[in-house]
C-alpha positions in Angstrom: -37.8 15.8 6.7 -35.7 18.5 5.2 -34.7 19.7 8.7 -33.6 16.1 9.6 -31.6 15.7 6.4 -29.9 19.1 7.0 -29.1 18.1 10.6 -27.7 14.7 9.5 -25.6 16.2 6.7 -24.2 18.9 9.0 -23.2 16.4 11.7 -21.8 14.0 9.2 -19.5 16.5 7.5 -18.3 17.8 10.8 -17.1 14.2 11.6 -15.8 13.7 8.1 -13.6 16.7 8.1 -12.1 15.7 11.5 -11.5 12.2 10.2 -9.9 13.2 6.9 -7.7 15.8 8.6 -6.6 13.3 11.3 -5.9 10.5 8.9 -4.0 12.6 6.5 -2.0 14.2 9.2 -1.0 10.8 10.6 -0.1 9.5 7.1 2.0 12.5 6.2 3.9 12.4 9.5 4.7 8.7 9.0 5.7 9.3 5.4 8.0 12.2 6.5 9.8 10.1 9.1 10.3 7.3 6.6 12.0 9.7 4.2 13.9 11.9 6.7 17.1 9.8 6.3 17.1 10.4 2.5 16.2 14.1 3.0 19.3 14.5 5.1 21.5 12.2 3.0 20.8 13.8 -0.3 20.4 17.4 1.0 16.8 17.7 -0.3 15.6 21.3 -0.5 12.4 22.2 1.4 10.9 23.2 -1.9 11.2 19.7 -3.3 9.8 18.3 -0.2 6.8 20.6 -0.3 6.2 19.8 -3.9 6.2 16.1 -3.1 3.7 16.6 -0.3 1.5 18.8 -2.4 1.3 16.4 -5.3 0.9 13.4 -2.9 -2.1 14.9 -1.1 -4.8 14.1 -3.8 -3.8 10.4 -3.8 -3.6 10.3 0.0 -7.0 12.0 0.3 -8.8 9.5 -2.0 -6.9 6.6 -0.5 -8.1 7.5 3.0 -11.6 8.8 2.1 -13.3 5.4 2.4 -11.8 4.9 5.9 -12.8 8.5 6.8 -16.3 8.0 5.5 -16.7 4.8 7.6 -15.4 6.5 10.8 -17.6 9.6 10.1 -20.7 7.5 9.7 -19.9 5.5 12.8 -19.3 8.7 14.8 -22.4 10.5 13.5 -24.9 7.7 14.0 -23.2 6.4 17.2 -23.5 9.8 18.9 -27.1 10.0 17.8 -27.8 6.6 19.2 -26.0 7.5 22.4 -28.2 10.6 22.7 -31.3 8.6 22.0 -31.9 10.6 18.8 -32.4 7.5 16.7 -34.9 6.2 19.3 -36.8 9.5 19.0 -36.8 9.2 15.2 -38.3 5.7 15.4 -40.8 6.8 17.9 -41.8 9.6 15.5 -42.5 7.1 12.8 -39.3 7.8 10.8 -37.6 4.7 9.5 -33.8 4.4 9.9 -33.7 3.6 6.2 -35.0 7.0 5.5 -32.9 8.7 8.1 -29.7 7.2 6.7 -30.6 8.0 3.1 -28.7 11.3 3.0 -25.5 9.6 4.1 -25.8 6.9 1.3 -26.5 9.6 -1.3 -23.4 11.5 -0.2 -21.4 8.3 -0.5 -22.6 7.7 -4.0 -21.7 11.3 -4.9 -18.3 10.9 -3.5 -17.8 7.6 -5.3 -18.6 9.4 -8.6 -16.3 12.3 -7.6 -13.5 9.8 -6.8 -13.8 8.1 -10.2 -13.8 11.5 -12.0 -10.7 12.6 -10.0 -9.0 9.3 -10.7 -9.5 10.0 -14.4 -8.7 13.7 -14.5 -6.5 14.6 -11.5 -4.7 11.7 -10.0 -2.8 10.4 -13.0 -0.9 13.7 -13.4 -0.5 14.3 -9.6 0.7 10.8 -9.1 3.2 11.2 -11.9 4.6 14.4 -10.4 4.6 12.9 -6.8 6.6 9.9 -8.1 9.0 12.3 -9.8 9.8 14.1 -6.6 9.8 10.9 -4.6 12.5 9.6 -6.8 14.5 12.8 -6.2 14.1 12.4 -2.5 15.2 8.7 -2.6 18.2 9.6 -4.7 17.1 7.9 -7.8 18.3 9.1 -11.2 15.5 10.9 -13.0 15.5 11.1 -16.8 13.1 13.4 -18.7 11.1 11.9 -21.6 9.4 13.7 -24.4 6.5 11.2 -24.5 4.9 8.8 -22.1 3.0 6.4 -24.4 6.3 5.6 -26.0 9.5 6.3 -24.2 12.1 8.6 -25.8 15.4 9.5 -24.2 19.1 10.3 -24.9 21.1 7.0 -24.8 24.5 8.8 -25.1 26.1 11.9 -26.5 24.5 11.4 -30.0 22.1 8.5 -29.5 18.4 8.7 -29.3 16.4 5.6 -28.1 12.7 4.9 -28.4 11.1 2.0 -26.4 7.5 1.0 -26.6 7.4 -1.1 -23.4 9.6 -1.8 -20.4 8.7 -4.9 -18.4 10.1 -4.9 -14.8 9.5 -8.6 -14.1 11.5 -9.8 -17.1 13.9 -6.9 -17.1 13.3 -6.5 -20.9 12.3 -3.8 -23.3 10.2 -4.2 -26.4 9.8 -2.3 -29.6 13.3 -0.7 -29.6 14.5 1.9 -32.0 18.1 3.3 -31.8 19.0 6.4 -33.8 22.7 7.3 -33.9 23.5 10.8 -35.0 26.6 12.5 -36.2 28.0 15.6 -34.4 26.0 17.7 -36.9 22.8 15.7 -35.9 22.6 13.8 -39.1 21.3 10.3 -39.0 24.1 7.8 -39.7 22.7 4.6 -38.2 19.4 3.1 -37.1 18.7 -0.1 -35.3 15.2 -1.6 -34.9 14.8 -4.6 -32.6 11.8 -6.6 -31.3 13.2 -6.9 -27.7 16.3 -6.6 -25.7 17.8 -6.7 -22.2 21.0 -5.4 -20.5 23.7 -7.2 -18.7 26.9 -5.8 -17.3 26.5 -2.6 -19.2 25.9 -4.4 -22.6 22.5 -4.4 -24.3 21.6 -7.6 -26.2 19.0 -7.0 -28.9 17.0 -9.7 -30.7 15.2 -10.0 -34.0 16.3 -6.7 -35.5 17.4 -4.7 -38.5 20.5 -2.4 -38.8 20.6 0.4 -41.3 23.6 2.6 -42.1 23.2 6.0 -43.8 25.6 8.3 -45.7 26.0 12.0 -45.1 22.8 12.8 -47.0 20.9 10.5 -44.7 20.4 8.1 -47.6 20.7 4.3 -47.1 24.1 3.1 -48.2 24.4 0.2 -50.6 24.5 -3.2 -48.9 24.1 -1.6 -45.5 20.8 -3.2 -44.6 21.4 -6.1 -42.3 19.1 -8.3 -40.3 20.2 -10.0 -37.1 18.9 -12.5 -34.6 21.1 -11.2 -31.8 23.2 -8.1 -31.5 25.3 -6.8 -28.6 25.8 -3.1 -28.3 27.2 -0.8 -25.6 24.9 1.9 -24.3 25.3 4.0 -21.1 21.7 3.3 -20.1 20.4 0.9 -17.4 17.1 -0.9 -17.6 16.0 0.8 -14.4 16.5 4.2 -16.1 14.2 3.2 -18.9 11.6 1.6 -16.6 11.4 4.8 -14.6 10.1 6.6 -17.7 7.2 4.3 -18.2 3.9 5.2 -16.7 2.7 3.0 -13.9 -1.0 1.9 -13.8 -1.8 4.4 -11.1 -0.4 7.2 -13.4 -2.8 6.3 -16.2 -6.5 7.0 -16.5 -9.0 4.2 -17.5 -8.8 5.0 -21.2 -5.0 5.2 -21.2 -4.6 1.9 -19.4 -7.2 0.3 -21.7 -5.2 1.3 -24.8 -2.0 0.1 -23.1 -3.5 -3.3 -22.5 -4.5 -3.7 -26.2 -0.8 -3.2 -27.2 0.5 -6.0 -24.9 -0.8 -9.2 -26.6 1.0 -8.3 -29.8 4.3 -8.3 -27.9 3.6 -11.7 -26.3 2.6 -10.4 -22.9 -0.1 -11.7 -20.6 -2.5 -8.9 -19.8 -4.4 -10.4 -16.8 -2.5 -8.4 -14.2 -3.1 -5.1 -16.0 -6.8 -6.0 -16.4 -6.9 -6.3 -12.6 -5.6 -2.7 -12.4 -8.0 -1.6 -15.1 -11.1 -3.0 -13.3 -9.8 -1.7 -10.0 -10.1 1.9 -11.3 -13.9 1.4 -11.1 -14.1 -0.8 -8.0 -11.9 1.4 -5.8 -14.1 4.5 -6.0 -17.1 2.2 -5.2 -15.4 1.3 -1.9 -16.7 4.7 -0.5 -20.3 3.6 -0.9 -19.6 0.1 0.4 -17.8 1.4 3.5 -20.7 3.9 4.2 -23.3 1.1 3.9 -21.3 -1.1 6.3 -20.8 1.9 8.7 -24.6 2.6 8.8 -25.4 -1.0 9.5 -22.8 -1.4 12.3 -23.5 1.9 13.9 -27.2 1.0 14.4 -26.2 -2.4 15.8 -23.8 -0.9 18.3 -26.2 1.2 20.3 -25.0 3.4 23.2 -21.5 3.0 21.9 -18.8 5.4 22.9 -17.0 7.6 20.4 -13.6 5.9 20.8 -15.2 2.5 20.3 -16.7 3.7 17.0 -13.3 5.0 15.8 -11.7 1.7 16.7 -14.5 -0.3 15.0 -14.0 1.9 11.8 -10.3 1.3 11.8 -10.7 -2.4 12.4 -13.3 -2.9 9.6 -11.2 -0.8 7.2 -8.2 -3.0 8.0 -10.2 -6.2 7.3 -11.4 -4.7 4.0 -8.0 -3.7 2.8 -6.6 -7.1 3.7 -9.3 -8.8 1.7 -8.9 -6.3 -1.2 -5.2 -6.5 -1.6 -5.2 -10.3 -1.1 -7.6 -10.6 -4.0 -5.6 -8.1 -6.1 -2.4 -10.1 -5.5 -4.2 -13.3 -6.5 -5.4 -11.6 -9.7 -1.9 -10.4 -10.5 -0.6 -13.9 -10.0 -3.2 -15.3 -12.4 -4.9 -17.3 -9.6 -8.3 -15.7 -10.1 -10.2 -13.9 -12.9 -9.2 -10.2 -13.2 -12.7 -8.8 -12.7 -13.4 -11.0 -9.7 -10.1 -10.0 -8.2 -10.9 -6.3 -8.5 -14.4 -6.7 -7.1 -14.1 -9.5 -4.6 -13.6 -7.2 -1.6 -16.5 -5.0 -2.6 -18.8 -8.1 -3.2 -18.0 -9.5 0.3 -18.5 -6.3 2.2 -21.4 -5.1 0.1 -23.1 -8.4 0.9 -22.3 -8.1 4.6 -23.4 -4.5 4.7 -26.6 -5.2 2.7 -27.5 -8.0 5.0 -27.0 -6.0 8.2 -28.8 -3.0 6.6 -31.8 -5.2 5.8 -31.9 -6.6 9.3 -31.7 -3.2 11.0 -34.4 -2.6 13.7 -36.0 0.3 11.9 
């Protein structure tokens, strides 16, 4: 059996490497031609482009890995079926369940590896890839000293701290404005619950203004509460939002802590819970696709190689349609977050499990 396992693993990895290389190559070529206009328009240097590609590769790899696994399984078992090797195994008393076991174990290992990389590698690489993507697309990039809370220069002598920027409402929450003198002494501080910008003016709500003297001591009668305050700041909401981490830039623990902060600010957390649960369901796609691939490849006996590749692409397309449809429903609040994140896996795992059980072993 060791010889059989070794043979199966060797043939599988040969197909997997070809599948990954082909899919990544196609993806990068399409992405390059989508951005070539911006590259020329903004005179992007080759170094920036190379950095963008380099930091994009991990995300692209794990995004395409389930598809590559499916195609590799279909190719490996399809060729073995075409060469009557699977028939010979059954004639020798070896069950197809046992023969496909190494592929399922590899899929489980890759699922665990994918989750580990999503926690340790992808958040940082995605953050850097987004940074260079914004440069390529001509967007203004502002540096921040912290990502859990957003710090940035709001003007020549203004420092602003924001806890949360919400793209849908175009609002920021937990605002702190520190106004400094030319000698970097604190002369004014504003704390506000929330705010939004319109025509270059920021409107702050439910806040407190404090004015300080030269010794940075609070001046008498210079403590003022306000319900609404309009101030002029040379900062757009979009600039602030660009500094906030997106769910794909956070690990599971970071996103979990982020979700715990939202209810206190009056935010619905369901859509972020969908992203949180997806961080577990997405790595599991690798195993689901492999199980489906094993089941289908046995069913399609004597199939040609191109037919296997086409079948893999078609099944993957169906899966991602179901997956992103359920994710969209979860973001819209139309289905429970955990069901939205796992619906695609449940459907295809059930299908793959049924076909696997009905295999003529």
